C-alpha positions in Angstrom: 26.6 6.7 7.8 25.4 3.2 8.3 22.3 3.0 10.5 21.8 -0.4 12.2 18.6 0.9 13.9 16.3 3.9 14.1 15.7 5.8 17.3 12.0 6.1 18.2 12.1 9.9 18.0 13.2 9.6 14.3 10.3 7.3 13.3 8.0 8.9 10.8 4.3 8.2 11.1 2.4 11.1 9.6 -1.0 11.5 8.1 -0.9 13.6 4.9 -2.4 16.9 5.8 -3.3 20.2 4.2 -1.4 23.5 5.0 -4.0 24.2 7.7 -3.5 20.8 9.4 -5.1 17.4 9.4 -8.5 17.2 7.8 -10.4 14.3 6.3 -9.8 13.8 2.6 -13.6 13.5 2.2 -13.9 17.2 1.7 -16.3 19.0 -0.7 -13.4 21.2 -2.1 -10.1 20.4 -3.8 -7.1 20.0 -1.4 -3.4 19.1 -1.6 -2.6 16.7 1.2 1.2 16.6 1.8 4.1 15.8 4.0 7.0 18.2 3.6 10.4 17.4 5.1 11.4 19.9 7.7 14.4 22.2 7.0 16.7 20.4 9.5 16.0 16.9 8.3 16.1 14.3 5.6 13.2 11.9 5.4 13.3 8.3 4.2 9.9 7.1 3.0 9.1 3.4 3.1 5.3 3.2 2.5 1.9 4.8 2.6 -1.0 3.2 4.3 -4.4 4.2 2.9 -7.9 3.6 4.3 -11.2 4.5 2.8 -14.3 3.6 4.9 -17.7 4.0 3.1 -20.9 2.2 2.3 -21.1 -0.1 -0.7 -17.5 0.2 -1.9 -17.1 -1.5 -5.3 -14.9 -1.6 -8.3 -15.3 1.0 -11.1 -16.1 3.7 -8.6 -14.2 5.7 -6.0 -15.0 4.8 -2.4 -18.7 4.1 -2.2 -19.6 7.2 -4.4 -21.3 5.0 -7.0 -19.1 6.1 -9.9 -15.5 6.7 -10.8 -14.1 10.2 -10.3 -13.9 12.5 -13.4 -10.6 14.2 -12.5 -9.3 11.7 -9.8 -6.3 12.2 -7.6 -2.6 12.4 -8.1 0.3 11.1 -6.1 3.8 12.5 -6.5 7.1 13.7 -5.1 7.8 17.5 -5.4 11.0 19.5 -5.0 11.1 22.8 -3.0 10.5 24.8 -6.3 7.2 22.9 -6.7 8.3 20.8 -9.6 7.0 17.2 -9.7 10.0 14.9 -9.8 8.2 11.6 -9.4 4.7 10.9 -10.7 3.4 7.6 -9.2 0.5 7.7 -11.7 2.6 8.0 -14.9 0.6 11.1 -16.0 -2.8 9.6 -15.2 -5.2 10.3 -12.3 -6.4 7.6 -10.0 -10.2 7.5 -10.5 -11.5 4.2 -9.2 -11.0 1.8 -6.3 -9.4 -1.0 -8.4 -6.6 1.4 -9.5 -5.1 1.2 -6.0 -4.5 -2.5 -6.8 -2.3 -1.9 -9.8 -0.5 1.0 -8.1 0.4 -0.9 -5.0 0.4 -4.4 -6.4 -2.2 -5.8 -4.0 -5.2 -8.1 -4.4 -8.6 -8.1 -2.7 -8.3 -4.5 -1.5 -12.0 -4.2 -0.7 -13.3 -5.7 2.5 -17.1 -5.9 2.5 -18.7 -6.0 5.9 -22.1 -5.3 7.4 -22.5 -1.5 7.5 -19.6 0.3 6.0 -16.9 -1.4 3.8 -13.2 -0.8 4.0 -10.6 -0.3 1.3 -7.1 -0.8 2.6 -3.9 -0.2 0.6 -0.3 -0.5 1.7 2.0 0.9 -1.0 5.5 -0.1 0.0 8.0 1.9 -2.0 11.0 -0.1 -0.8 9.6 -3.3 -2.5 10.4 -1.8 -5.9 13.6 0.0 -4.9 15.6 -3.0 -3.6 14.6 -2.4 0.1 15.8 1.2 -0.1 13.4 3.9 0.9 12.7 7.1 -1.1 14.9 9.9 0.1 13.3 13.4 0.6 15.7 16.2 1.3 14.6 19.2 3.3 11.7 21.1 1.6 10.8 18.2 -0.6 7.3 16.8 -0.3 5.1 13.7 -0.9 1.7 14.9 -2.1 -1.8 13.6 -2.8 -3.8 16.1 -4.8 -7.5 15.7 -4.7 -9.2 17.9 -7.2 -12.8 16.6 -6.8 -15.6 16.6 -4.3 -15.3 13.6 -2.0 -17.8 14.6 0.7 -19.9 11.5 0.1 -17.1 9.3 1.5 -17.3 8.5 5.2 -13.6 8.5 5.9 -10.4 8.7 3.8 -6.9 9.1 5.2 -3.3 8.3 4.1 -0.5 7.8 6.5 3.2 8.0 5.4 5.7 5.8 7.2 9.5 6.0 7.3 12.1 7.8 9.4 14.0 11.1 9.5 17.6 12.0 10.3 19.6 15.2 10.4 21.3 16.2 7.1 23.5 13.2 6.7 23.5 10.4 4.1 22.4 7.0 5.2 24.2 4.1 3.6 22.4 0.9 2.8 23.8 -2.5 2.0 
């Protein structure tokens, strides 16, 4: 099926959330933030947009916590049996602000301002896949696993963008 356009109701703009719903990623306990494709759909993921807002954001630390994380966070794609099929971190955990730069291929990710600083990252998967999105079948999920206390960060969210369709293949090219 060739799709020349995407209907508005099929656009995917979702904040990664826990199983109990959307909460800030600046929690004091470990969480898995995820988007799982509904059973009647296939999702095509183009990018994640990430924003951390905090005071004194610098390199060699996470957010404005003053140090790097000891365990960090993981980003990956998981199948319905809970197997990780794509590890965006190549077996490593993301522990410091500058690591978003090498993951997403961006420069100047920290925006210092009066008050709280911002760390903005747009990780566009289709830039490395020849303009093709990542396909997630029903039950597959994109996950950010945070295994550390981040309650010192003012705000931390990740939004996933793409589109969904019923169980049909989309042809590109």
